C-alpha positions in Angstrom: 46.6 73.2 -36.8 50.0 73.1 -35.0 50.3 72.8 -31.2 51.5 76.3 -31.0 48.4 77.6 -32.9 46.2 75.6 -30.6 47.8 77.1 -27.5 47.4 80.6 -29.0 43.7 80.0 -29.9 43.0 78.9 -26.3 44.2 82.2 -24.8 43.5 84.8 -27.5 40.7 87.3 -27.8 37.2 85.7 -27.9 35.2 86.6 -31.0 31.5 85.9 -31.2 30.4 85.3 -34.8 26.7 85.9 -35.5 25.5 84.4 -38.8 22.6 82.1 -39.5 24.6 80.2 -42.1 26.6 77.4 -40.4 29.0 77.2 -43.3 30.0 80.9 -42.8 30.6 80.3 -39.1 32.7 77.2 -39.8 34.8 79.1 -42.3 35.3 82.0 -39.9 36.3 79.6 -37.2 39.1 78.2 -39.3 40.4 81.6 -40.1 40.2 83.0 -36.6 41.6 80.0 -34.8 44.5 79.8 -37.2 45.4 83.3 -36.2 45.2 82.9 -32.4 41.6 83.9 -31.7 39.0 81.9 -29.9 35.5 81.8 -31.5 32.0 81.1 -30.5 28.9 81.3 -32.7 25.3 82.4 -32.6 22.6 82.1 -35.3 20.1 84.8 -34.3 19.7 88.2 -32.7 18.0 86.8 -29.6 20.7 84.2 -29.0 23.4 87.0 -29.4 21.8 89.2 -26.8 21.4 86.3 -24.4 25.0 85.0 -24.8 27.0 88.2 -24.6 26.5 88.7 -20.9 27.6 85.1 -20.2 30.5 84.9 -22.7 32.0 88.4 -22.3 33.5 88.2 -25.9 36.1 90.7 -26.9 34.6 91.4 -30.4 31.3 90.8 -32.2 31.3 89.8 -35.9 27.7 90.5 -36.9 25.7 89.6 -40.1 22.7 91.9 -40.6 20.3 89.4 -42.2 19.3 87.4 -39.1 16.1 85.2 -39.0 14.5 86.9 -35.9 15.5 90.5 -36.1 17.5 92.9 -38.2 21.2 93.2 -37.2 20.8 97.0 -36.9 18.3 96.4 -34.1 20.8 94.0 -32.4 23.4 96.8 -32.5 20.9 99.3 -31.0 20.0 97.0 -28.1 23.6 96.2 -27.4 24.7 99.8 -27.3 22.3 100.4 -24.4 24.5 98.5 -22.1 27.7 97.3 -23.9 30.7 98.9 -25.5 31.9 95.6 -27.2 33.5 96.4 -30.6 31.0 95.4 -33.4 32.2 94.6 -36.9 29.4 94.1 -39.4 29.9 91.5 -42.1 27.1 91.8 -44.6 26.2 91.3 -48.3 24.3 94.6 -48.0 26.7 97.0 -49.8 24.4 100.0 -50.1 25.6 103.2 -48.5 22.3 103.6 -46.6 22.7 100.2 -45.0 26.3 101.1 -43.9 25.2 104.4 -42.5 22.3 102.8 -40.6 24.6 100.2 -39.0 27.3 102.8 -38.1 24.8 105.3 -36.7 23.3 102.5 -34.6 26.7 102.0 -33.0 28.7 99.6 -35.1 32.5 100.2 -35.2 33.2 99.1 -38.7 31.5 97.6 -41.8 32.9 95.0 -44.2 30.9 93.9 -47.3 30.9 90.2 -48.3 32.8 88.8 -50.0 36.0 89.9 -48.2 39.5 88.6 -47.9 40.8 87.0 -44.7 43.6 89.5 -44.6 41.3 92.5 -44.6 39.0 90.9 -42.0 41.9 90.2 -39.6 43.3 93.8 -40.1 39.8 95.2 -39.2 39.6 93.0 -36.1 43.0 94.1 -34.9 42.0 97.8 -35.4 38.7 97.3 -33.5 40.4 95.6 -30.6 43.1 98.3 -30.3 40.4 101.0 -30.0 38.8 99.6 -26.9 40.3 99.6 -23.4 40.0 96.6 -21.1 37.7 98.6 -18.8 35.3 99.3 -21.7 35.2 95.5 -22.5 33.8 95.1 -19.0 31.1 97.6 -19.6 32.9 100.7 -18.2 33.8 103.7 -20.3 36.5 106.0 -18.9 37.6 109.4 -20.1 39.9 111.2 -17.8 38.1 111.2 -14.4 34.7 110.5 -16.0 33.5 106.9 -15.6 30.3 105.7 -17.3 29.1 102.3 -16.1 27.0 100.8 -18.9 25.6 98.0 -16.7 24.3 100.1 -13.9 23.8 103.3 -16.1 25.7 105.3 -13.4 28.2 108.0 -13.8 31.2 109.1 -11.6 33.2 112.3 -11.9 36.5 112.5 -9.9 35.2 109.7 -7.7 31.8 111.3 -6.9 28.5 109.9 -8.1 26.6 112.2 -10.4 22.9 111.8 -11.1 21.9 112.3 -14.7 18.5 112.3 -16.4 18.0 109.6 -19.1 18.8 112.0 -22.0 21.8 113.4 -20.2 23.1 109.9 -19.6 22.6 108.9 -23.3 24.3 112.0 -24.5 27.3 111.5 -22.2 27.4 107.8 -23.2 27.7 108.7 -26.8 30.6 111.1 -26.1 32.3 108.5 -23.9 32.0 105.8 -26.6 34.1 108.2 -28.8 36.2 109.8 -26.1 38.9 112.0 -27.5 37.1 112.3 -30.8 34.8 114.9 -32.1 31.2 113.6 -32.3 29.2 115.6 -34.8 25.9 117.3 -34.0 24.1 115.0 -36.5 25.6 111.8 -34.9 24.6 112.9 -31.4 21.1 114.0 -32.4 20.5 110.8 -34.3 21.9 108.5 -31.5 20.1 110.2 -28.6 16.8 111.6 -30.1 16.4 109.6 -33.3 16.7 110.1 -37.1 13.9 112.7 -37.2 15.9 115.2 -35.0 19.1 115.6 -36.9 18.6 119.4 -37.4 17.5 120.2 -33.8 20.9 121.5 -32.7 19.3 123.6 -30.0 18.5 120.4 -28.1 22.3 119.8 -27.9 23.0 123.3 -26.6 20.4 122.8 -23.8 21.5 119.4 -22.7 25.3 120.0 -23.0 24.8 123.0 -20.8 23.0 120.8 -18.3 25.8 118.2 -18.4 28.4 120.8 -17.9 26.6 122.1 -14.8 26.9 118.6 -13.3 30.3 117.5 -14.6 32.4 120.7 -14.6 33.8 122.7 -11.7 33.2 125.9 -13.7 30.6 125.3 -16.4 31.5 128.6 -18.1 35.1 127.3 -18.6 34.6 123.6 -19.4 37.5 121.2 -19.3 35.7 117.9 -19.9 33.2 118.5 -22.6 34.6 120.8 -25.3 32.8 122.4 -28.2 34.1 122.2 -31.7 32.3 125.2 -33.3 30.0 124.3 -36.1 30.9 120.6 -35.9 30.1 118.9 -32.6 31.5 118.1 -29.1 34.4 116.1 -27.7 34.8 114.5 -24.3 38.4 115.0 -23.2 40.2 111.7 -22.9 43.3 112.5 -20.8 43.7 113.6 -17.2 42.2 116.8 -15.9 
């Protein structure tokens, strides 16, 4: 590797590669460092969950077939307190596997084998989507701030107390700020796979959130309804 590539690799985004096959980690290190990224590796789900708070990586490349727990479970646990971009790299190409990983909170899914060009393009796209504050565990949408570490919420500088379900619902909206999150996605993420048709749950809890977040809940400006589709947390200034 040239001296310029070494300098770039020492200061580029840090990617944590999670795969129990050392040969895969070695190959990805060569690809990533040749294109200006730094890389660290982990071989299990437990190691991943332990290392992320210490390393503060910018991106997670995650294999689903880990020796101690399924990668989907790693995603679920991470999404309780981290907004780190997660790109799944897996031999599992079935649609159901992709849906499970994405519903758990993965940002993208790439089936093995893949080309280095496509991998690098997916990494660039994932890093573009996440703001620096979100990498530090804070989600911001307009004047709404969700702190994933402390599970606290501020609106226009004031602390707002939310119930656990209200917090989880707002977190899901904040993770996709500016985008419509469907009823099905919200119900699955907050209540679980068995509740995907219970849209009345959303009406009740969105109404409660609006009472706490909006100046006038009858004319909401932060949480908007997309009739028949879902809800959107407004991203820009109020």
